[in-house]
N, C-alpha and C positions, 0 to 999 in steps of 0.2 A: 557484588555484581552491580553494574550500572542498570538503571531503570530507563526504559525507552517508551515513549508515548507515540501512538500511531493515529494521526489525525487525517481523516479521509476527506478529500476535497473533490466534490463532483459539481462541476460548473461553478456557480456562485455560492453553493451550499458547503458547509463544513461540519463534519461530525467529529467532535473532539473526544479524544480518549482520556477520561479522567483518572484511570487506574494505572495504565501502563503495564509493562512486563519487565521482569528482571532477566537480562540476557548477558551473555559473556562479552560481546563486542559489537561494533557496527556491522560486521559481516553477518552475524546472526540476525541482527535487526533487518538487514536487507533481505535475508531469506524469509523472515516472517512477513515483511511487507509484500514480497512476491506472492506468497501463499494467500495472504489476505486478498490481494488483487484478483488472483485466479478464482478464489471462492466467490467474491462479489460478482465477477463477470459471469459466473455460472448460475447466479441467482436470477430468478425471474422477477421483474418489477412491473408494477402497473403501467408505468410510463417508460418509454425508451430512454436509455442513458447514453450520453455522449462520452464514451470511455476515452476518446482521444483528448478530451479537455479535462480529464480527471487524474488525480495523483494522490499518493499517500505521503504526507509530510511526517518524518520521524524526528522527534525531539528527545533530548536527553533530560536527566533530572535537573540540569541547570537551565533548562528551557532554551538550549542552543539547538539549532537545526543541524541534525546529523546527516540527513539525506532526504531527497525528494524522489519518490519512486513513481514514474509514470505508469499508469495501468497498462498501456500498450506494450510496455517492456515485458509484461508477464505472459504475453501470448506466445505459445509454443507452436512453431511451424514444423510440420513433418514433411520431409522430402518425398516427392511423388515421382514414380517412374515415368519416363517419357515414352 
């Protein structure tokens, strides 16, 4: 199984994933990135976070960028009755 690394970019700051996760394919990496984004946006931080300028960069074990997941893509909208 390939290993994927999930590096979180919030503004000018980057949190690098040193360990990564073994996943079956890039589709599963996309799902993990989405879940990570949702969990982080549900977390309370001391300072406000600009999620619109944040993303998760997913790299493979060859250090190639597999995908970049914008945090706002993880927001789930529910239709409301009119």
